[in-house]
N, C-alpha and C positions, 0 to 999 in steps of 0.2 A: 823117687823111683828111678833116678838116673842110672845107677849102677845096674839094676835089673834090666832096664830097657837096652843098655849097652850090650850086655851079655846076649840078649835075645837077638838083637840086630846082627851081631857078628855070627852067631850060630846059624841063623837063617840064610845069610849070605853065603856062608861056607857050604851049607848043604846043597844049595842050588847050583853052585859052580865051584867045586873044591879045587880045581886046577888053575884058577885065575886069581891067586892070592897076590896082592901087590903091596906097596908100602903102606897104603891106608889100612889094610887088614892087620899088618904088623903093629902099627901104632895103636889101633883100637884094642887089640888083644893085650898088649903090654899095659895100656892105660887101665883096662878093665880089671886087671889083676892088682896093680900097684895102687890104684885108687882105694881099694879096700884095706890093704895092709899098711898104707901110709897114714900120716896124720891128717890128710885131706879127705878121708873117707866120710861119706854123708849118707849112708844107707838108712832107710826108714823101717820102722816096725811093721810087721804084717798087719793087715786090716781085715776084719770080717765084715761081710755085707750084712749078715744077720747080727748086728752088734748087740741088740737087746737080748738075743738068745745066748750070748756069752757075757753076762753082766759084770762078772768080777774082772774080766779082761778089759772091759770098757772103763770101769770106774770102781775103785776099791770101796766107795761108799755104798755100793749095792750089796755088800756082804750082809747076809741076814735079812734081805728085803723080799724074800719069797712070800707067797700067799700065807698070811697070818703069822709070818716069821717061822714057818715050819721048815724042816730040812729039805734040801733039794740037791740033786746031782746033775751036772751039765756035761755033755760030750759034744765037741765041735770038730768039724773036719772041713778043710778048704783045699781044693785042687785048682790052682791058678794056671791058666794056659796049658791044658793037657795036650793040645795039639803038637807041642814040641817036646813031648816025652816026659810028662809028669815032673817038670823041673822045679816047681815051687809048691810044696805041700806043707800045710800048717795044721797041727792038731792041738787040742787042749782038753783037759778034764778038770772039773772043779766041784767043790762041795761047800755049802754054807748053810747057816741057820741062825735065828735070833736066840739069844740066851738072856733070860730075864735077870739072872743073878749079876751079870756084868753090864746091864743096861744097853746092850747093843748086839751086833752080829759078829760071828766068827766065820772065816772062810779059808779054803786052801785051793790053790790052782797050780797045775803043772802044764807046761806048754812046750812044743817043739816046732821049729821052723826048719824045713829042709830046702836048701837052695842049690842050684846047679846039679840036679840029679843026686843029691846027697853029699856032694863034695864039701859043702859048708852047712854045718848044723848049729843052730842056736836054740838052747833050751833054758828054761827057768822054772824054779819052784818058789812059790810065794805063800806067806801067811798073812792074813788080812784081819783087821778089826775095824768095825764101824760103830760109832757112838750114835745112839738114837735119842733125839730130843723132840718130844711132843710139845710144840710151842703153844697151841691152843686146840680147840676141838676140830678145826678145819685145816690146820697147817702143821706139817712136821718137817724136821731137818735131820739129815744124817751126814756125819763126817767120817771119812774112811782113811785108813793108813795101811800101807803095804810094805813088807820087808821081803826082798827077793834075793835069791842067789842065782846068778846067770853063768852059763857055760857055753862057750863058743869053740867049736872044733873045725879045723880046716885040714882037708886032705891034700897036701901039696903035690903028691905023686900023680894026681889026676888033673892038675892044672897044666895049661900050655903057655909057653913064653915066646916072646918075639924072636929069640935066637934059635928056636926050633924050626922055623919056617923056611922052606925053599920056595922062591917065587913061582916055580913051575910045578913042583911035585907035592907041595904042602908040608905037613909036619913030618919031617924025616930025620931031623938032627936031635941029639941029646942036648939038654939045656946046660948052661954053665952056672946056673943059679945053685947056690949051696942049700938046697932044700932039706938035706938031712939034718942040718943044724938050725933050721927055722922052727919057731915055736908052733907046736901042733894044737894047743888049746889055751884058752884064756878064761879065767874064772874070777868073778868079783861079786860083791854085794851090791844091791840096788834098792832104791827106796822111792815110793810114790805116795800120793795123797789125793783126796778128792772130797767133794761134798755134793749132796742132792737136797733140793727143796721141793716139796710136793703138797698138793691138796687133792680134792676129790677128782678133778678132771684135768689139772695142769701140773706139770713137773718140769724141772730144769736141773742141770748139773754141770760140774766142771771138775776136771782131773788134770794133774800134772805128774807125768811119769819121768823116771830117771832124774830125780831132783839133784843128785850130787854129780851128774854127768861123769860116770866112772870111765876109766881108761879101758878100751877094748881093742887096742892095737896089738898086732902080732910082731911087728918089727920095730915100729916107732910109736910114739904116743898118739892115740886117736880117741877122743872123748865121744861117748855115746850122747847124742844131742837130746835135750829135753823134748818131750812130746806133750803138747797141750791139747785137751779135748773139751769142747763145749757142746752140750746137747740140750734140746728143749722140745717140748711137744704137748699135745693135748689128746684127750679121748672123749668123744662126744656121741651120745646115742642119737639115732635118726628115727628109726621106725620100730614098731613091735608087731609081730605077726605070729600067732599061735605060740605065745610065750617065748618067741625067739626075737632078741633085740639085735638090730643092725647098728653097729658102731663104726665110726670113722676116726682115724687117729693120724693127723698130720704131724710130721716130725722133721727136725733139722739137726744135722751133726756137722761140726766143724773141727778139723784136726790140723795142727801145725807142728812140724818137726824140722828144725833148722830152717831152710828156705822153702821147704816143701809144704804146701797147703792143700787141703782136700775138703770138699763140701759134699755131703750126702743129704738129699732132700726128697721127700716123697710122702706116701700115704698108705696106711693099712686100712683094710675093710674087714670087719669081724662080724660074722653071722653064725650064731650057734657055735659049733665046734670048729668051723672052717674059718681060716684067716688067709687073706690074699694081700699082696703088696706090690706096688710099683714105685721104683726109685730111680733117681739119676745121681751120678757121681762125676765130679769134675774137679780139676785144679784151677788155679788162676789162669793158666795158659792153654789148658787142654781139656776137652770134654771126653771123659774116659769111657763111660758105659751106662746102659740102662740095666736095672736089676729087677727081675721077676721073682716073686716069692709065693709059695703056697705052703700052708701049715695046718696041722690038726691038733686041737687041744682037747684033752680028756681030763677026768678028775685025777688020775694017777700019773699021767705023762703027757708030753707034747712032742711033736716031731715037725721039722721044717726042712724044706728044700728051696734053694734059690739058685738062679743062673744069671751070671753077668753077661750081657750082650755087648761086646766090644764095639764101639763106634769111633774110636780114635784111629790113628794111622796104623795101629797094629791089626786092624780088622782084615787087612789084605795079607797077613802073614800066617793065616791058618792056625792061630793060637787056640781057637775054640773056646774063648771066653774063660769062665771060671764056674766050677760047681761047688756048692756048699751044703753041708748037711748039719743039722743040729738035733739033739735029743736031750730032753730033760725029764728026770724022774722025780715026782713029787712024793715025799715021804710023810707019814702021819706024825702029828705032834702028840706028845704026852699031855700037854696043856697049852692052849693058845694064850698069848699075852692079851689082856683086856685093853691095855693102853696102846697097843701096836696097830697102826693103820697101814694097810698094804699100799704100796705105790701102784697107782693105776696106769702104769706105762705098758707099752706093747710087749708081747711075749717073744717077738722075733726082731 
C-alpha cells in the first residue's frame, strides 16, 4: 500500500498548509506519479474486509460453492478512507452455481477499483470454473481456474507534476510533460487459480492471482505482481436454545503481493439469523485496523456491513476508516446435487 499511503500523505499535508510547499513536497508528488507509470510500480490489489462475502474474488475455487450448489449473486461495495473525499472505492458483482453435467461450478465476476477520486480506474471481468471432487463421505476438494480481462485507465489531465509547483503559491504553472501523447489505457488478459479442501467443520484454501504477471505499465514495462492468498478456519457449535444454535468460527487469512504481506485474523459468532464479527488486520511492520462486522442471513438473501477502525498512523489524518457493504441473493435450484457437500465456511 506504499503508493496509496504516499498519495494520502501528500494530499493531507497540502490541504492543511497549501502555501508552504517546499522541495520535499515536490519530490513526493513527482515520485508518487512516476512510481506508478514506471517499471518500479508495486501497487497492491484492493482487499475486502468481508472476504467470504465476495468468494469468487477471494479464490476461484469458490465458484459453485453456494448452499447445495444453487445459484447465487453477490454485490460488494467498499469505501476506503471517506474522510479525504471518497478517494478509494471498490465495487464488484458476481454470479455462480454448481453444474452437475460438468462436475463443477461456473462463475462470472466483474469488478472496478477507483483510485485518486476516479483519476485511476482498474476494471476486470472474469470467467471461472471449479472442479469438484468428493474424496470420501467427509472430505471434498475443489480446484478453480479463472480467466480475466483487465482494463486500467489513467486520466493524465488531472495529475499534478513537480514542475507545476511554485514554492510560495502552489500549483500555478503548466507542466512540460507530454501528457497528450501518453497512453490513456492498458488492457491485457490475466489468469488465476486456487483450491479448497473442506469437511464438516474445517476448511482451508490457497489461491494464486496474476499467474503470468502481465505488463501493466503506461510508459515503460511494469509487471503486475502475483498475489498469493492462504485461508483457513473452522465452524463449531457452542450452545442450543429454543432451536437456535450459537456457532463460533475462528478464521485466518494471509495475503502476499510482491513485498507486501497482510494478515487478517478474528472470529465470527452466529446465532440464528444474526452474525457478528471482530477482526484485526496488520502487515509485518504495521498494525492497520480493527474490523467490526454485523450481518443478517435469511433463506433468500444475506446482508452485511463492516467498518474498519484505523489504528495505524493514519488514524490522526481523519481518514474515517472504511465502510463495506455486501449483499447476496440465494436463488432456487431446479435440482440439488446429491453428491455435493456445501462448504461450511462463514458467510462474510
